[in-house]
C-alpha positions as CSV (number, residue, x, y, z in Angstrom):
1,F,2.6,-14.8,5.7
2,M,5.6,-16.5,5.6
3,G,6.3,-20.0,6.1
4,E,9.5,-22.3,6.5
5,G,10.7,-24.6,3.6
6,K,12.7,-27.8,4.1
7,N,16.1,-26.1,4.3
8,K,15.0,-23.7,6.9
9,L,14.2,-20.8,4.4
10,P,11.5,-18.6,4.5
11,V,9.0,-19.4,1.9
12,P,5.9,-16.9,0.8
13,R,2.6,-18.4,1.8
14,M,0.9,-15.2,-0.1
15,K,1.7,-16.0,-3.6
16,G,-0.1,-14.1,-6.0
17,K,-2.4,-12.6,-3.7
18,P,-3.9,-9.0,-5.0
19,V,-3.0,-6.0,-2.5
20,V,-3.9,-2.1,-2.7
21,L,-2.1,-0.2,-0.6
22,V,-4.1,3.0,1.4
23,T,-2.5,5.6,3.0
24,A,-3.5,9.1,4.5
25,C,-1.2,11.4,6.4
26,T,-1.9,14.6,7.9
27,T,1.0,16.4,6.6
28,P,-0.2,18.7,3.5
29,W,0.8,17.9,-0.2
30,P,3.9,19.1,-1.1
31,L,5.6,18.4,2.0
32,N,4.5,14.5,2.4
33,L,6.8,14.1,-0.9
34,L,9.6,15.8,0.3
35,L,9.7,14.5,4.0
36,G,8.9,11.3,3.0
37,E,5.9,10.9,4.8
38,S,3.9,8.8,2.6
39,R,6.7,7.3,0.6
40,G,8.7,5.9,3.5
41,A,5.6,3.8,4.8
42,L,4.5,2.8,1.5
43,R,7.9,1.5,0.4
44,A,8.6,-0.6,3.8
45,V,4.8,-2.1,3.6
46,R,5.6,-2.9,-0.3
47,H,8.9,-4.5,0.8
48,I,7.3,-6.8,3.6
49,L,4.4,-7.5,1.1
50,K,6.5,-8.8,-2.0
51,Y,8.5,-11.3,0.3
52,G,5.2,-12.5,1.6
53,G,4.8,-13.3,-2.2
54,C,1.8,-10.8,-2.7
55,R,0.8,-8.9,-6.0
56,I,0.6,-5.0,-5.3
57,V,-2.2,-3.8,-7.4
58,G,-1.9,-0.2,-6.6
59,T,-1.6,2.5,-4.2
60,V,-4.1,5.2,-3.0
61,V,-2.4,8.2,-0.9
62,F,-4.4,10.9,0.8
63,P,-2.1,13.7,2.0
64,G,-3.3,16.6,4.2
65,S,-6.0,14.2,5.6
66,K,-6.8,16.4,8.8
67,E,-8.0,19.7,7.0
68,R,-10.1,18.3,4.2
69,E,-12.6,15.7,3.4
70,V,-11.7,12.6,0.9
71,P,-11.9,14.1,-2.5
72,E,-14.6,12.2,-5.1
73,K,-11.6,11.6,-7.7
74,L,-9.5,9.6,-4.9
75,L,-12.9,7.6,-3.7
76,A,-13.0,6.6,-7.4
77,C,-9.9,5.4,-7.8
78,A,-10.0,3.2,-4.7
79,K,-13.3,1.7,-6.0
80,R,-11.2,1.3,-9.5
81,L,-8.5,-0.6,-7.7
82,G,-10.8,-2.5,-5.2
83,G,-12.4,-4.0,-8.4
84,K,-9.1,-5.2,-9.7
85,I,-8.8,-7.1,-6.5
86,G,-12.0,-9.6,-6.8
């Protein structure tokens, strides 16, 4: 993921690779945004992937996953983003 350059500085090895971030949390919809459940995890992973040189194509967030099935609209969004990868 990360390598070392001539000056002992980190060098990204995943330069330009497309990535889709997918997260699901059991916290219901308005609370996952207010409490930072999804946003905090996405921010941390996005930060790490950018250091590695990855290109983030998009994100898919599914709040309230404990109580319901994945909606068709969310599946269509995930398929569309998956098509952008390769």
